[in-house]
Phi, psi and omega in degrees: 000318179297323179297321180295318179298316180297318180298319178295321179297317180297319178298316180297318179296319181296325182292337182274350183264129179270162177301128181299343177272354180279156182205169172204147186245346179227157178303320179296318179294320178299317179295320182298322184256013173072027178260144189285345181185178180308124185235102180283168177281143180266339182289143181298121176081356183279154177228163185267124180270183186288347178263004180080027180246140178276120180221171176283146182295155180259337188202163172250317175229170182296339178294342178280348184264101186268345178283116183298341178275351180226070194273349188248139175265111179237120179053039175073020174233144173280126185229160177286163176296139178279155176248340180204169179301331179299330179289346183259009186303322185269003181270102185303122176077005180225074188272358187248138179268116181277159177304334180289345184096003179263145174280131185229161179288330179202156175243336176206177186296340183297338180271357184253095186261349180288135183299324182268007176215066187272358188243133174271114181293126185293336180266311183277344184052045177225149180286138181213173175286156177286152178233358180207150180303326183295344180275355182250139179300328180280347185076018182227104175255126174268089189301334183294334177232003174075016182259153175265122179281141177276149180301328182292339180260013190240137171258132185250140179225140181212137180305331180274000181277189182227140182279067175218160176071206188249013173062055176278173179295323179286334181222074183290157176274175189263321187241152177294322181301317178293319181297323178303323181292342179267352181281152181204185177298325180277334178238081188254015179239129173251118181258118177269115189283312187288160178269351175231131181220122177244128185235111183286338183238161179290132177272123180267128177254111184222128180056038178247129179230119180151216189234144169242113187246123179268170176250065192045053188271133171261122184244126178238169179167172182219033175299138189300330180263007181114177175295322179230148164242120181268111185256327178188161180104193182211108183235148174242127184248127180225155173083025184234151161243121184257124182231071180290165176298159182304131179085355180260128179284161173290317181213146169247103185269107184259322177210167179075192182229133175236129182242131173253117183242113177074012181269163172246126183240113178270002174241171182283164167253125175252131181241118182240045179121341178269199181231132176237138181234132173246123177228125180051038185242169175233127184219159177285307182187172181228133173238122184231130177083198187276081182241014179093179180065219183285349181271117189238344185250121179299152172104164180130176183224135174232131174233129181233131180216128176051047182234171178234130179204169181274318183194163175227134175229123185222159172206128182060041180234159171268131189226131171224125180225119182223144170052041183237169182235129175250113181235104185259024182304320185278341186246341184052038177263185178261125188304311183223131172229103182255110172285189184307111181283150180277345176204164181305132182261162177230120174239109194213135175063039181248162175243131177240124183222142179214159173239013181255119184296341182260358184286123169284153184266288189224129173237131188225136170225119182203166179291162176305140184105350177288146183228141172229100190215154179054044176249156176240123181242121184226129172249124185258016184292331183077009181235136176266101181241222188257014184297142179256112184288319182214136177224128179243129183238145174078224186297157180300136178238134176285113177242102191212156171060034181253166167246125179241103178237061188272003175055051180213144177272001175285120185289145174300139178264050177220156173277115186256146169222147177046050181237138177260124179243157179284161189288351175294330177268155172285156177300118182286149177293152178133155183294131170077006182284150181225158174229143181198175179282118185300336180292346179261358186283316198238164178296312181204084185298319183299326180258020172063031170262098187263017168295153188285133177287154173304132181081006178302138177295350178285340186290125177073012186263005183284165177298128181300136174077009181294141187264068170232115195261353178225165177250193182305323183272358183088006178284154182298144174231126000274169173233130349288166180302140179092352177265181177274139183288165177266151175276162182092182187285337188244139174263127179290141180290000000 
């Protein structure tokens, strides 16, 4: 009797175990094949097909599917055109049947319920963040995080409004200062309605936390301290072009944090102790700390990411600059001058370009641990004059994995490693450095396309194992995975 009980137990245990070659990619598919949860394939390179079997993939894109009866590549398999949503049940993440016959993640915004991905992209048929006010039912897209703001969380301001009440859309207030007083944790968005805004006095931002969203608004003014003075709080500004009077900065950042996302600034940013952030923006320049002119108080923080500007000048500031472009063609200034940094700085994946034979490129003074890497520096003047491409002062700075084509025989005053320089300079001492003809470096140097040309000596020349995973454009570094990365701002595909 005990043997029979044991035998029954073994049979029951065996029935609960699935075939190790079985798999499922969606909850419905798992239920259909009796698997307890999402079960991926264990075999190298294998994927799960519609029958719950692990096999090798058939395709990468629909162009790989040559059988006209199986025209679509879904989850790496060639499949027939769908006729209804039911046909897409086993397609992980693509439950909707599009008119084209392809299974898609969404067909309209109703399928996009995630706050940070409220829009169904008409081309990719995938949910994504909003990028314009017109994509939101409220008419308010917070581009910095891709979310649509609700009217109930928004304070509205219009030059034609009145500074009374609570600044609703139906009855907007007149001034930003009054509107700031109506903002709170629940109403943390200020929407500027008009497309033209002229401000004769400096707007003070104090104890304000949230967003200031323009309607592709052009804002001008001549307040002596700038269009804005940032005194405290944390605000993100989107949807503006700022055109202050000559010599007037866009903002004087004294305390708190101010972020410009996707804006155009034709005036400077002055930082006197606060923090300024540029993301996907275009600006003339940044002055941080005690560097002369209107900036009088040492200290502050500047962070720049995926932006375009002419120059940065700092002293006693914290500095991070990534994936940005410095083009001083119109100003003939020096792109970066970093005085004594308050903490190790990072200058990474940037492009520096000039057409002035006398323009120095980058001068840096910072504490140990500062890095200047994977940058591309190009001077298009065509003249070998006295320009200084790189200068390092004070503590050791890691200067590595760069391309220096500054068209000057003046040697960089930095210790270089894994850096490619143009043949006008002598090969600099240091591990992994290379010298070559700059005409072979890039796709189209004359037209400022500094992506790497096929066969460029920059390809695969980076320091082995360096931990920088993206390039200037946000593409993976290295490509392909497992190879050695390229030097300079761009990774060749």
